[in-house]
C-alpha positions in Angstrom: 0.0 -0.2 -0.2 1.1 3.4 -0.4 1.9 5.8 2.2 -0.7 7.5 3.7 -3.5 5.8 1.5 -6.7 4.8 3.1 -9.1 2.0 2.4 -12.3 2.9 1.9 -15.0 0.7 2.1 -19.1 0.7 1.2 -21.8 0.4 3.9 -24.0 -1.8 2.8 -27.1 0.3 4.8 -26.6 4.1 3.1 -23.9 3.1 -0.1 -21.8 5.6 1.8 -18.2 5.4 1.1 -16.2 5.4 4.7 -12.5 4.4 6.1 -12.7 1.1 6.2 -11.6 1.4 10.0 -15.0 3.8 10.8 -17.2 0.7 9.5 -18.2 -2.3 11.6 -17.8 -5.7 9.7 -19.5 -9.3 9.3 -19.0 -12.4 7.7 -21.4 -15.2 7.0 -19.8 -18.7 8.6 -21.0 -21.9 8.3 -22.4 -21.2 11.8 -24.4 -18.1 10.8 -23.4 -14.5 10.8 -20.0 -13.4 12.7 -19.2 -10.2 14.0 -15.6 -9.1 13.0 -13.0 -9.6 10.8 -12.9 -13.6 9.8 -12.6 -15.1 6.5 -16.1 -15.6 4.1 -18.4 -13.9 2.6 -19.4 -10.9 4.2 -19.9 -7.1 4.6 -19.5 -3.7 6.1 -21.9 -1.6 8.0 -21.9 2.0 9.3 -22.5 2.9 12.9 -26.0 4.4 12.1 -29.1 3.1 13.9 -30.9 3.0 10.5 -28.9 1.6 9.0 -27.6 -1.4 11.1 -31.5 -1.9 11.5 -31.8 -2.3 7.3 -29.0 -4.5 7.3 -30.3 -6.5 9.9 -33.4 -6.9 8.8 -34.4 -10.4 8.1 -35.1 -10.1 4.3 -31.6 -8.0 3.9 -29.6 -10.6 6.0 -30.9 -13.4 4.2 -30.2 -12.2 0.6 -26.8 -10.9 2.0 -26.6 -14.2 3.0 -27.9 -16.8 0.5 -29.9 -18.4 2.7 -32.7 -18.1 5.1 -31.8 -16.7 8.7 -34.3 -16.3 11.7 -34.4 -13.2 14.0 -32.1 -15.2 16.5 -29.5 -14.9 14.2 -30.3 -10.8 13.6 -30.4 -10.2 17.0 -27.3 -12.3 18.0 -25.1 -10.3 15.0 -26.3 -7.2 16.3 -25.3 -7.5 19.7 -22.0 -9.1 18.7 -21.3 -6.2 16.4 -22.1 -3.4 19.2 -19.5 -5.6 21.5 -17.0 -5.4 19.1 -17.3 -1.8 18.6 -16.6 -1.3 22.0 -13.7 -3.5 22.3 -12.6 -1.0 19.6 -13.2 2.5 20.9 
């Protein structure tokens, strides 16, 4: 990477471009969605409540995952994302 380069990623909720470090990331493993930087198909979302609500909505989340997810999966993912965010701050 070039010196001073800041990688940008797109929030799946609002489509805004933000520095990678400012976004929350989650992936879809074999056991369901996982918060944090783990290998696999994933996406980024900003910290706005509206974006979290949109991305963690069941239809949207299931479409991203490529399989049907339940309310419990969305609830656990929201909690894990918020915990990861608190750890980083």
